[in-house]
C-alpha positions as CSV (number, residue, x, y, z in Angstrom):
1,M,-18.1,29.8,21.2
2,T,-19.9,26.4,20.8
3,A,-18.5,23.2,19.4
4,T,-19.3,22.4,15.8
5,P,-22.3,20.0,15.9
6,F,-20.9,17.0,14.0
7,V,-23.4,14.2,13.6
8,H,-21.0,11.5,12.4
9,R,-17.8,10.2,13.9
10,N,-14.5,11.3,12.4
11,L,-14.1,8.5,9.8
12,P,-10.6,9.5,8.5
13,R,-9.3,9.5,12.1
14,L,-11.0,6.1,12.8
15,L,-9.4,4.6,9.7
16,L,-6.0,6.0,10.8
17,E,-6.5,4.6,14.3
18,A,-7.5,1.2,12.9
19,R,-4.4,1.2,10.6
20,E,-2.1,2.1,13.5
21,A,-3.7,-0.6,15.7
22,V,-3.0,-3.2,13.0
23,M,0.5,-1.9,12.4
24,L,1.3,-2.0,16.1
25,H,1.5,-5.8,15.6
26,T,3.4,-5.6,12.3
27,R,6.0,-3.0,13.0
28,P,8.2,-5.0,15.4
29,S,8.5,-7.7,12.7
30,L,9.4,-5.1,10.1
31,R,12.1,-3.6,12.3
32,Q,13.5,-7.0,13.0
33,H,14.0,-7.3,9.3
34,G,15.4,-3.8,9.0
35,L,12.5,-2.4,7.1
36,S,10.5,0.8,7.4
37,D,6.7,0.8,6.8
38,Q,7.3,2.3,3.4
39,Q,10.0,-0.3,2.5
40,W,7.6,-3.0,3.5
41,R,4.8,-1.6,1.4
42,V,7.1,-1.5,-1.6
43,L,8.3,-5.1,-1.0
44,R,4.8,-6.3,-0.5
45,V,3.8,-4.8,-3.9
46,L,6.8,-6.4,-5.6
47,G,6.1,-9.7,-3.9
48,E,2.5,-9.7,-5.1
49,H,3.8,-9.1,-8.6
50,A,6.9,-11.4,-8.4
51,D,5.6,-13.4,-11.4
52,Q,6.3,-10.4,-13.6
53,A,9.9,-11.0,-14.6
54,A,10.3,-7.7,-16.4
55,G,9.6,-5.9,-13.1
56,I,7.0,-3.2,-12.1
57,E,7.1,0.4,-13.2
58,T,7.8,2.9,-10.4
59,G,4.5,4.7,-11.1
60,R,2.5,1.5,-10.4
61,I,4.6,0.9,-7.2
62,A,3.9,4.4,-6.0
63,K,0.1,3.9,-6.6
64,E,-0.1,0.5,-5.0
65,A,2.2,1.3,-2.1
66,Y,0.6,4.7,-1.5
67,L,3.9,6.7,-1.7
68,L,4.5,10.0,-3.4
69,G,7.1,9.9,-6.2
70,P,9.8,11.9,-4.3
71,S,9.4,9.6,-1.3
72,L,9.5,6.5,-3.4
73,T,12.8,7.6,-5.0
74,G,14.5,7.8,-1.6
75,V,12.9,4.5,-0.4
76,L,14.0,2.7,-3.6
77,T,17.6,4.1,-3.3
78,R,17.9,2.8,0.3
79,M,16.4,-0.6,-0.7
80,E,18.7,-0.9,-3.7
81,L,21.7,-0.2,-1.5
82,A,20.5,-2.8,1.0
83,G,20.3,-5.4,-1.9
84,L,16.5,-5.8,-1.6
85,I,15.5,-4.5,-5.1
86,E,17.1,-3.8,-8.4
87,R,16.2,-1.1,-10.9
88,Q,16.6,-0.7,-14.6
89,R,15.3,1.3,-17.5
90,C,12.2,0.0,-19.1
91,P,13.3,-1.7,-22.4
92,Q,10.2,-0.3,-24.2
93,D,10.6,3.2,-22.9
94,A,13.9,4.5,-21.5
95,R,12.1,7.3,-19.7
96,R,10.6,4.8,-17.4
97,T,12.2,2.7,-14.6
98,V,11.2,-0.8,-13.6
99,V,11.9,-2.4,-10.3
100,R,12.0,-6.0,-9.1
101,A,12.7,-7.6,-5.8
102,T,16.0,-9.5,-5.5
103,P,16.1,-13.0,-4.0
104,A,17.0,-11.3,-0.6
105,G,14.0,-9.0,-0.9
106,L,11.7,-11.9,-1.8
107,A,13.0,-13.8,1.2
108,K,12.0,-11.0,3.5
109,V,8.5,-11.0,1.9
110,Q,8.2,-14.7,2.5
111,A,9.4,-14.5,6.1
112,L,7.1,-11.5,6.9
113,S,4.1,-12.9,5.1
114,Q,4.1,-15.8,7.6
115,T,4.0,-13.3,10.6
116,I,1.4,-11.1,9.0
117,E,-0.8,-13.9,8.0
118,A,-0.7,-15.3,11.5
119,H,-1.8,-11.9,12.8
120,Y,-4.7,-11.9,10.2
121,Q,-5.7,-15.4,11.4
122,W,-5.7,-14.1,15.0
123,M,-7.9,-11.1,13.9
124,E,-10.2,-13.5,12.2
125,Q,-10.5,-15.6,15.3
126,Q,-11.2,-12.5,17.4
127,L,-13.7,-10.9,15.1
128,G,-15.1,-13.9,13.4
129,K,-14.7,-14.9,9.8
130,T,-18.0,-13.2,8.8
131,S,-17.2,-9.9,10.5
132,L,-13.7,-9.7,9.0
133,A,-15.1,-10.5,5.6
134,A,-17.8,-7.8,6.2
135,L,-15.1,-5.3,7.2
136,Y,-13.1,-6.0,4.0
137,G,-16.3,-5.7,2.0
138,L,-17.3,-2.4,3.6
139,L,-13.8,-1.0,3.1
140,D,-13.9,-2.0,-0.6
141,Q,-17.3,-0.3,-1.0
142,L,-16.1,2.9,0.7
143,I,-13.0,3.0,-1.5
144,A,-15.2,2.5,-4.6
145,L,-17.7,5.1,-3.4
146,E,-15.0,7.7,-2.8
147,S,-12.8,7.0,-5.8
148,P,-12.6,9.8,-8.3
149,E,-13.9,7.5,-11.1
150,S,-17.2,6.9,-9.2
151,T,-18.3,10.5,-8.7
152,P,-20.8,11.9,-11.3
153,E,-18.8,15.1,-11.7
154,S,-15.6,13.3,-12.6
155,T,-17.2,10.8,-14.9
156,A,-19.1,13.5,-16.8
157,D,-16.2,16.0,-17.2
158,S,-13.0,14.0,-17.4
159,D,-11.2,11.6,-19.7
160,P,-10.7,8.3,-17.8
161,E,-7.3,8.0,-19.4
162,S,-6.1,11.1,-17.7
163,A,-7.6,10.5,-14.3
164,T,-5.0,10.8,-11.5
165,S,-4.9,9.2,-8.1
166,A,-5.6,11.2,-5.0
167,E,-2.7,12.3,-2.8
168,F,-0.9,9.5,-1.2
169,S,-0.4,9.5,2.5
170,E,3.0,9.2,4.2
171,E,3.6,7.1,7.3
Protein backbone atom coordinates (compact mmCIF):
# COMPACT_ATOMS: atom_id res chain seq x y z
CA MET A 1 0.00 0.00 0.00
CA THR A 2 1.36 3.42 -0.96
CA ALA A 3 0.84 6.75 0.76
CA THR A 4 -1.80 9.06 -0.66
CA PRO A 5 0.02 11.57 -2.86
CA PHE A 6 -1.02 14.88 -1.32
CA VAL A 7 0.45 17.85 -3.12
CA HIS A 8 -0.42 20.49 -0.53
CA ARG A 9 0.39 20.64 3.16
CA ASN A 10 -2.38 19.90 5.67
CA LEU A 11 -3.80 23.40 6.05
CA PRO A 12 -6.33 22.63 8.83
CA ARG A 13 -3.57 21.02 10.88
CA LEU A 14 -1.21 23.96 10.27
CA LEU A 15 -3.90 26.39 11.36
CA LEU A 16 -4.48 24.35 14.53
CA GLU A 17 -0.73 24.23 15.19
CA ALA A 18 -0.49 28.00 14.75
CA ARG A 19 -3.44 28.50 17.09
CA GLU A 20 -1.87 26.26 19.72
CA ALA A 21 1.48 28.05 19.37
CA VAL A 22 -0.21 31.39 20.05
CA MET A 23 -2.32 29.98 22.88
CA LEU A 24 0.80 28.53 24.50
CA HIS A 25 1.64 32.11 25.49
CA THR A 26 -1.93 33.07 26.43
CA ARG A 27 -3.09 30.07 28.47
CA PRO A 28 -0.89 30.69 31.53
CA SER A 29 -2.40 34.17 31.88
CA LEU A 30 -5.90 32.78 31.45
CA ARG A 31 -5.27 30.17 34.16
CA GLN A 32 -3.88 32.84 36.52
CA HIS A 33 -7.24 34.57 36.15
CA GLY A 34 -9.15 31.32 36.63
CA LEU A 35 -10.42 31.16 33.06
CA SER A 36 -10.68 28.37 30.52
CA ASP A 37 -10.07 29.07 26.83
CA GLN A 38 -13.82 29.03 26.20
CA GLN A 39 -14.55 31.43 29.08
CA TRP A 40 -11.92 33.80 27.73
CA ARG A 41 -13.46 33.68 24.24
CA VAL A 42 -16.85 34.59 25.74
CA LEU A 43 -15.37 37.40 27.86
CA ARG A 44 -13.45 38.75 24.89
CA VAL A 45 -16.66 38.90 22.82
CA LEU A 46 -18.50 40.60 25.68
CA GLY A 47 -15.60 43.00 26.16
CA GLU A 48 -15.59 43.90 22.47
CA HIS A 49 -19.32 44.69 22.74
CA ALA A 50 -19.27 46.25 26.23
CA ASP A 51 -20.78 49.43 24.79
CA GLN A 52 -24.05 47.56 24.16
CA ALA A 53 -25.74 48.10 27.52
CA ALA A 54 -28.63 45.75 26.69
CA GLY A 55 -26.19 42.85 26.35
CA ILE A 56 -25.47 40.38 23.58
CA GLU A 57 -27.76 37.53 22.54
CA THR A 58 -26.39 34.07 23.25
CA GLY A 59 -26.56 33.09 19.57
CA ARG A 60 -24.25 35.92 18.65
CA ILE A 61 -21.86 34.98 21.46
CA ALA A 62 -21.83 31.37 20.24
CA LYS A 63 -21.03 32.50 16.70
CA GLU A 64 -18.32 35.00 17.63
CA ALA A 65 -16.72 32.78 20.32
CA TYR A 66 -16.95 29.64 18.16
CA LEU A 67 -18.84 27.59 20.73
CA LEU A 68 -21.71 25.18 20.17
CA GLY A 69 -24.92 26.04 22.00
CA PRO A 70 -24.80 23.21 24.57
CA SER A 71 -21.17 24.04 25.41
CA LEU A 72 -21.98 27.73 25.67
CA THR A 73 -24.77 27.01 28.16
CA GLY A 74 -22.36 25.26 30.52
CA VAL A 75 -19.68 27.92 30.09
CA LEU A 76 -22.18 30.70 30.82
CA THR A 77 -23.49 28.88 33.90
CA ARG A 78 -19.98 28.60 35.35
CA MET A 79 -19.21 32.22 34.48
CA GLU A 80 -22.43 33.43 36.07
CA LEU A 81 -21.65 31.49 39.27
CA ALA A 82 -18.18 33.09 39.28
CA GLY A 83 -19.73 36.56 38.98
CA LEU A 84 -18.19 37.27 35.57
CA ILE A 85 -21.41 37.64 33.57
CA GLU A 86 -25.11 38.19 34.09
CA ARG A 87 -27.92 36.79 31.99
CA GLN A 88 -31.48 37.92 31.50
CA ARG A 89 -34.35 37.40 29.11
CA CYS A 90 -34.38 39.67 26.09
CA PRO A 91 -36.97 42.42 26.72
CA GLN A 92 -38.18 42.26 23.09
CA ASP A 93 -38.37 38.46 22.89
CA ALA A 94 -38.62 36.37 26.07
CA ARG A 95 -37.47 33.28 24.15
CA ARG A 96 -34.02 34.81 23.83
CA THR A 97 -31.35 35.41 26.46
CA VAL A 98 -28.94 38.32 26.56
CA VAL A 99 -25.61 38.33 28.38
CA ARG A 100 -23.36 41.09 29.60
CA ALA A 101 -20.06 41.07 31.45
CA THR A 102 -20.13 42.23 35.04
CA PRO A 103 -17.59 44.78 36.30
CA ALA A 104 -15.51 41.80 37.55
CA GLY A 105 -15.66 40.21 34.09
CA LEU A 106 -14.70 43.46 32.38
CA ALA A 107 -11.80 43.87 34.83
CA LYS A 108 -10.47 40.47 33.69
CA VAL A 109 -10.82 41.54 30.05
CA GLN A 110 -8.90 44.72 30.80
CA ALA A 111 -6.12 42.90 32.66
CA LEU A 112 -5.78 40.13 30.07
CA SER A 113 -5.91 42.51 27.13
CA GLN A 114 -2.68 44.09 28.37
CA THR A 115 -0.89 40.70 28.40
CA ILE A 116 -2.34 39.59 25.08
CA GLU A 117 -1.53 42.89 23.36
CA ALA A 118 2.04 42.66 24.68
CA HIS A 119 2.31 39.21 23.08
CA TYR A 120 0.94 40.55 19.79
CA GLN A 121 3.52 43.36 19.95
CA TRP A 122 6.24 40.74 20.43
CA MET A 123 4.92 38.76 17.42
CA GLU A 124 4.92 41.96 15.38
CA GLN A 125 8.56 42.59 16.34
CA GLN A 126 9.54 39.02 15.46
CA LEU A 127 7.64 38.76 12.18
CA GLY A 128 7.65 42.41 11.18
CA LYS A 129 4.64 44.69 10.91
CA THR A 130 4.24 44.01 7.18
CA SER A 131 4.37 40.22 7.58
CA LEU A 132 1.88 40.21 10.46
CA ALA A 133 -0.47 42.46 8.49
CA ALA A 134 -0.08 40.12 5.49
CA LEU A 135 -0.88 37.12 7.72
CA TYR A 136 -4.05 38.82 8.98
CA GLY A 137 -4.97 39.70 5.40
CA LEU A 138 -4.43 36.16 4.12
CA LEU A 139 -6.47 34.69 6.98
CA ASP A 140 -9.29 37.16 6.26
CA GLN A 141 -9.17 36.19 2.57
CA LEU A 142 -9.21 32.47 3.40
CA ILE A 143 -12.18 32.91 5.73
CA ALA A 144 -14.07 34.88 3.08
CA LEU A 145 -13.16 32.36 0.38
CA GLU A 146 -14.35 29.37 2.40
CA SER A 147 -17.42 30.92 4.01
CA PRO A 148 -20.72 29.39 2.87
CA GLU A 149 -21.95 32.76 1.55
CA SER A 150 -19.09 32.95 -0.95
CA THR A 151 -19.55 29.63 -2.76
CA PRO A 152 -21.53 29.69 -6.02
CA GLU A 153 -23.68 26.73 -4.93
CA SER A 154 -24.78 28.35 -1.69
CA THR A 155 -25.47 31.76 -3.17
CA ALA A 156 -27.53 30.32 -6.01
CA ASP A 157 -29.60 27.84 -4.03
CA SER A 158 -30.08 29.32 -0.58
CA ASP A 159 -31.80 32.19 1.12
CA PRO A 160 -29.16 34.41 2.78
CA GLU A 161 -31.50 34.94 5.74
CA SER A 162 -31.47 31.22 6.51
CA ALA A 163 -27.74 30.63 6.10
CA THR A 164 -26.18 28.88 9.08
CA SER A 165 -22.65 28.96 10.39
CA ALA A 166 -20.37 25.98 10.00
CA GLU A 167 -19.75 23.68 12.95
CA PHE A 168 -17.91 25.42 15.73
CA SER A 169 -14.79 23.77 17.04
CA GLU A 170 -14.23 23.01 20.69
CA GLU A 171 -10.95 23.53 22.47
